[in-house]
Steps between C-alpha positions, in 0.01 A plus 500: 500500500269248332782400267736430787235287674446306178874453459530369856213261440674386178816414690287310751344301213843426352626376840187287535558346155856406595380357832226291340739363239771403747653158442634369828684196362657668196840664520659720236811713508477854633685600183166463321413853619755639253320374184170587671610863520629488141174358361295752704692792348470345153124455544430845642726803457859602559634578845538868406131511401396344830702758693380783276856575400558641150844550358598809310646546156386432148702178472324317782332267252844396378678486834213392722437601860806489730280377783359213295843407378643492854216299652478243218879467487501424872228236451696350207820488709322321784351257249846421359628434853217251556573322173871475581409338831297247298769444238425132446130542436551819302752342263270206445211733415712705260626193317148370463365823348749591229246658258422773753872558568569522126222756457629723779857462375392628159312787668817587687730516196241697296612822669803486268296613198252713696481877439487538879740232629514633856121507536467156337757348734339652810161367402646155427665497841162578654335229289745247643323563832196320361704183451663537842163528675356201317808294588460591867146360493583184307817424698306489827497157660121500459466690174130415464415663833734790418323564170161479664598740777655750259177527300268506802705758689494750216138425417389556858646850489432637152131400480360664816739794476381573144141518615585745778706717264217514247230580754674726750820624333396588144816703444694171529243242381345671199614670181351689207493399136575734210127545454456605863351174627592349837670159515595283796868432560520380859858435607608484137574792269217448249189293448682234300747457784216459750329240281828318448572455874141381551560249221827362640411485867133418446597184309742408779224542759261283298760227468574508872125489574467188283794339682345562839148396394617165363631400841279255685238666717655360815833673431368798304597835647226758480709807587731490194192442284348821634821697441548389142127527426511865610791570267313333212195724555710815526696410186185434297346825621806706407546314171144581396528866598838543332331413167813354341398269219843337482520405867131404519526262205828353627341433836241263354712361217762391752273431798291238323793269400650545846181390671435206267852358514509526878159340565472231230743232399370478142578869451870435567553288191752665265261503206228674700744750653639584157146552372408731786815709467467523121135600535575769759783653298312460171186670628698792636709537185209479257284738703773762518682479167278329246209727588689829468307709250224239466260657746508217753684712757251781452214256564675398822516864608874538440705739292579352158857632528543336844516846664763623256721191527490429127645844429777442754591167337496651151721801578742321735570217255581763240777640718690170541854535361646163599239224460745226600637642826261780589577831669648346813347392829232752607645759256238550232280745687778751559640809330400595144279192449286589801462858383411390150240254631344773713475725194349225284248394762440843651521344847753366745595135474780286647411144393363315200194357683597162360759285671623326187540826304670651803757220501553542125554876533760464774662162424414427137422159357769343714316609812169377362651156431652477848166598653331230289746243636412600856128466426531169319727333758294645780175368356648153451603495866158621613329235285703228669427649842126511437496140383700388803283700744808690615465774761375835365464348151153639429597848618812484283281417203274797574790742530645372173170571318488844664853584381430397141159670470568810710790600277274526196392845610742589782878489532541252786841356416669785686716538807312510831168416338278256693412308184866458412585398858216246495626358170853459635360338815295237313736422211803433715543134591592404856718187488502257788812527711705184493578332827871501587677178419569269794870451586637148451454274798810461718351287775524792744191690608510875441545717806148636475349151512721398791391796709134425429535128579318392818533144643182303534371464857551165673166321506557252782727420789615180329604696194683745725702220667600364160624839395705538822660150464598571142 
């Protein structure tokens, strides 16, 4: 009974957050609810898990849940319909972001050499949904407001709901480690997932708070400040309790450059931005990799093997048969390789816990190069946006740093992963739509102008007589 009361109060809090953050003068398409649903599922758990539905059969890991497949396919179909209705803007976006298209094209054809071509193709088709959802957001007439609303909508739900799950529904909001300890999961499936959603949506809430606070006091709106401030506090609380070193370090390594570049003009200079980004990535890389076996991690209270990650990297790299092309999209952790890895590690595993190694295992060096092209071109675009004080530029910079650093110890370049979705969202460029060319003048007014034409009123009786005589 207490749990139901707490859940009802949670829904009341969520409704209040939406009400406080309402923007009366901003209009976005109702189609934005489709990517909102997609990102919510990606950030939390599958539809079948929410409905407590479990499929049967030993091959469910290969085939997936029929319920999840049906629901996500319906969302993808609706998304494609929206994009077809925006054909002009969609084509312009696609032509302006060829590196991402080339990457997904290579992922699609990689099922040809996969040991499980049907599974690889199904997962690629599902991964296309990430691109579709991002295109829906960026093809909105007000893509800045659409991006902001997408992040705030999901953040307003997952943060308070996670707290209620942890406190009053432990069977859904907590899990046990191999050693028997209790960890917080919230709406996610593990503690790393909880920390990751606090990282993504907490940074978005901080950026929105900075936007609102910089408005002049006369026009400053207090209610959205309260809503986003509440999400920031909840995210920090959950991030601390989740005890995820990766997400915690990413939060501050990305949050500091975001805040500096948004508040101070001198911090937007390309040289300074390059220095901040290099320092953030360099600190994370050196702390994680150069200190392995040196005792630094032990002094920081962390496992010197990065919780067994070094063993996963060592054994998985030894099973690579095609270094150039890889095993095929999302195909490495299947079949005999998965069984062999479980025997070598004496535990279950389904990812490399390193995004770059994960890409190498599935797509080979070709995939790594294509990913590098996305990162390099994306960073160049973000650097220009930061220098030009473009909308969302500082948040885009923060998400880029998160994507690079987070994948040192987690595989975030995966389908329906919030870090991957955030990277696609910030690396895609949104070109300005060209105004339609004016038709050549023929000396005849268009029909629309004629119907809107109104004669000027006669100002005096003398002027009226002149008009009558003429």
